[in-house]
VEXVEXDREN-392108 format. One line per field, with one value per atom (N, C-alpha, C): residue number from 1; residue in three letters; atom name; y, z, x. Coordinates in steps of 0.2 Angstrom, whole numbers. Layout:
# residues N
n = [NUM ...];
res = [ala ...];
atom = [CA ...];
north = [Y ...];
up = [Z ...];
east = [X ...];
This chain:
# residues 72
n = [1 1 1 2 2 2 3 3 3 4 4 4 5 5 5 6 6 6 7 7 7 8 8 8 9 9 9 10 10 10 11 11 11 12 12 12 13 13 13 14 14 14 15 15 15 16 16 16 17 17 17 18 18 18 19 19 19 20 20 20 21 21 21 22 22 22 23 23 23 24 24 24 25 25 25 26 26 26 27 27 27 28 28 28 29 29 29 30 30 30 31 31 31 32 32 32 33 33 33 34 34 34 35 35 35 36 36 36 37 37 37 38 38 38 39 39 39 40 40 40 41 41 41 42 42 42 43 43 43 44 44 44 45 45 45 46 46 46 47 47 47 48 48 48 49 49 49 50 50 50 51 51 51 52 52 52 53 53 53 54 54 54 55 55 55 56 56 56 57 57 57 58 58 58 59 59 59 60 60 60 61 61 61 62 62 62 63 63 63 64 64 64 65 65 65 66 66 66 67 67 67 68 68 68 69 69 69 70 70 70 71 71 71 72 72 72];
res = [met met met pro pro pro arg arg arg ala ala ala ile ile ile arg arg arg gly gly gly val val val leu leu leu val val val gln gln gln cys cys cys asp asp asp ala ala ala ser ser ser ile ile ile lys lys lys ser ser ser ile ile ile ile ile ile val val val ser ser ser ile ile ile asp asp asp asn asn asn glu glu glu asn asn asn asn asn asn his his his asp asp asp tyr tyr tyr ile ile ile ile ile ile glu glu glu val val val leu leu leu asp asp asp asp asp asp gln gln gln asn asn asn ile ile ile val val val val val val lys lys lys glu glu glu thr thr thr met met met val val val gln gln gln val val val leu leu leu lys lys lys ile ile ile lys lys lys leu leu leu glu glu glu glu glu glu arg arg arg leu leu leu lys lys lys asn asn asn thr thr thr thr thr thr gln gln gln arg arg arg val val val glu glu glu ser ser ser asp asp asp ser ser ser glu glu glu gly gly gly];
atom = [N CA C N CA C N CA C N CA C N CA C N CA C N CA C N CA C N CA C N CA C N CA C N CA C N CA C N CA C N CA C N CA C N CA C N CA C N CA C N CA C N CA C N CA C N CA C N CA C N CA C N CA C N CA C N CA C N CA C N CA C N CA C N CA C N CA C N CA C N CA C N CA C N CA C N CA C N CA C N CA C N CA C N CA C N CA C N CA C N CA C N CA C N CA C N CA C N CA C N CA C N CA C N CA C N CA C N CA C N CA C N CA C N CA C N CA C N CA C N CA C N CA C N CA C N CA C N CA C N CA C N CA C N CA C N CA C N CA C N CA C N CA C N CA C];
north = [31 25 26 25 24 25 26 28 26 20 17 23 24 26 22 22 17 20 15 17 13 17 12 14 6 9 10 14 18 18 12 11 15 18 21 21 25 26 30 31 38 46 45 51 56 50 50 52 49 48 55 56 63 69 71 75 72 66 67 71 68 71 80 81 87 91 89 90 88 83 82 87 87 95 102 102 108 109 104 105 101 104 103 93 93 83 80 83 80 72 70 64 58 59 53 53 47 44 41 37 34 33 35 34 27 22 16 15 17 18 21 20 25 23 18 17 13 14 13 19 20 24 24 24 22 27 31 37 34 42 40 37 33 30 36 41 46 49 50 59 55 51 45 48 50 53 59 64 71 70 69 64 65 61 59 65 70 74 81 81 86 83 78 73 72 73 72 80 86 92 95 92 93 91 84 82 85 87 91 97 102 107 107 101 100 98 93 93 98 103 110 113 113 119 115 106 107 108 106 107 114 120 125 125 124 128 125 118 117 119 121 124 132 134 140 141];
up = [-49 -50 -41 -40 -32 -34 -33 -32 -26 -29 -23 -22 -14 -13 -9 -10 -8 -2 2 10 13 19 23 30 35 43 45 48 54 60 65 73 76 80 87 91 97 103 104 110 106 106 111 112 103 101 93 88 89 86 85 92 92 88 89 84 77 74 67 65 70 67 67 73 71 68 64 58 53 52 48 47 52 51 50 53 51 42 38 32 27 30 24 24 28 27 23 22 16 18 25 26 27 31 33 29 28 24 30 36 42 48 54 57 60 64 64 72 75 83 86 93 97 95 91 89 81 78 71 66 61 57 51 45 37 34 33 28 21 17 10 9 7 4 1 -3 -6 -1 6 10 17 16 24 24 17 21 23 20 23 30 32 39 42 40 45 47 42 43 48 45 50 58 59 65 70 67 70 71 66 69 73 75 80 86 87 93 94 90 93 96 92 94 102 103 110 114 112 118 120 115 117 121 120 124 131 132 138 141 138 140 144 139 140 147 147 152 160 158 167 167 164 165 169 167 171 177];
east = [-167 -161 -156 -156 -153 -143 -141 -133 -131 -123 -122 -115 -115 -106 -102 -95 -91 -91 -89 -86 -83 -80 -74 -77 -79 -79 -77 -76 -73 -73 -70 -72 -67 -71 -67 -71 -68 -73 -77 -82 -87 -83 -78 -73 -73 -70 -67 -74 -77 -85 -85 -87 -91 -86 -78 -74 -77 -77 -78 -83 -90 -97 -96 -92 -91 -88 -82 -78 -83 -89 -93 -98 -101 -105 -102 -96 -93 -91 -91 -90 -96 -100 -108 -110 -107 -109 -104 -96 -93 -92 -92 -87 -92 -94 -98 -104 -104 -112 -117 -115 -120 -115 -118 -116 -120 -117 -122 -121 -116 -118 -115 -114 -109 -99 -97 -94 -91 -96 -95 -99 -95 -95 -93 -100 -95 -95 -88 -87 -83 -84 -84 -77 -77 -69 -65 -66 -63 -59 -65 -63 -58 -57 -53 -46 -43 -36 -38 -41 -45 -46 -50 -52 -50 -42 -36 -35 -32 -29 -31 -38 -41 -42 -43 -44 -39 -32 -25 -24 -26 -25 -30 -36 -39 -38 -34 -31 -25 -23 -17 -18 -23 -25 -27 -33 -36 -29 -24 -18 -13 -13 -9 -13 -20 -22 -23 -22 -26 -18 -12 -7 -4 -8 -4 -10 -17 -21 -16 -14 -12 -5 -6 5 4 -3 -4 -6];
């Protein structure tokens, strides 16, 4: 018997999508239900907030790294 999983459509640009896919791969595919195309992903409804936090951390670390590289 098939089981349904509630999901949320996430629309983003390709660079953010690649970060989300990377986070999902690092966490045993706990977040993404389906990658639809370059800008649309279906994410498990229960994992959206956790994914947002991880994405913000990743973007913050990336931004800090770029800023420190340009200062040196």
